[in-house]
C-alpha positions in Angstrom: 4.0 9.1 1.6 7.4 7.9 1.1 8.6 6.1 -2.2 8.9 2.5 -1.4 11.9 0.3 -1.8 13.2 -1.1 -5.5 12.3 -4.5 -3.8 8.7 -3.8 -3.5 6.6 -6.4 -5.5 4.1 -3.7 -6.5 6.7 -2.1 -8.7 6.6 -5.2 -10.8 2.8 -5.3 -10.8 2.5 -1.8 -12.1 5.2 -2.1 -14.6 4.0 -5.3 -15.9 0.2 -3.9 -16.2 -1.0 -6.3 -13.6 -1.8 -3.5 -11.8 -3.6 -0.5 -13.7 -4.2 2.3 -10.9 -6.4 5.1 -11.6 -3.4 7.3 -12.3 -4.0 11.5 -12.1 -1.1 12.9 -13.3 -0.5 12.8 -17.3 2.8 12.5 -17.0 3.0 9.6 -15.1 0.1 7.9 -17.3 2.4 8.4 -20.4 5.5 7.1 -18.6 3.5 4.0 -17.3 2.2 3.3 -20.6 5.8 3.4 -22.3 7.1 1.2 -19.4 4.2 -1.3 -19.9 5.0 -1.5 -23.7 9.1 -1.9 -22.8 8.0 -4.7 -20.4 6.0 -6.7 -23.0 8.6 -6.7 -25.2 11.0 -7.9 -22.7 9.5 -9.3 -19.6 12.7 -10.2 -17.6 14.0 -8.9 -14.2 16.6 -6.6 -15.9 13.6 -4.5 -17.6 11.4 -4.4 -14.0 14.9 -3.4 -12.4 15.5 -0.4 -15.2 11.8 0.6 -15.3 11.5 0.5 -11.2 14.6 3.0 -11.6 12.8 5.3 -13.8 9.6 5.5 -12.0 11.8 6.0 -8.8 13.7 9.2 -10.3 10.3 10.5 -11.6 8.6 10.4 -8.4 11.6 11.9 -6.7 11.5 14.8 -9.1 8.0 15.4 -8.9 7.2 14.5 -5.5 6.3 18.2 -4.4 3.3 17.9 -6.6 -0.3 16.7 -5.0 -1.3 14.8 -7.5 1.7 12.5 -7.9 1.7 12.2 -4.2 -1.6 11.3 -4.8 -0.9 8.5 -7.3 1.9 7.1 -5.3 -0.7 6.5 -2.3 -2.8 5.0 -4.9 -0.3 2.6 -6.2 1.4 1.8 -3.0 -1.1 2.3 -0.2 
């Protein structure tokens, strides 16, 4: 599955914690936990944009790992 556009509203849902998908890859679980806390401290569009960029970078660097691919499908599928 391709990484969705930064404009996809599902990014905000997962960053804000509104969508709590069952993540398999531990590194992504940790990253999402940190990004959820960052968003709760500053729930702005700028924070969502920063967090989305960080998640996209993470997915691009790890898109060769089956669990990461599965997690992308869980979040955006």
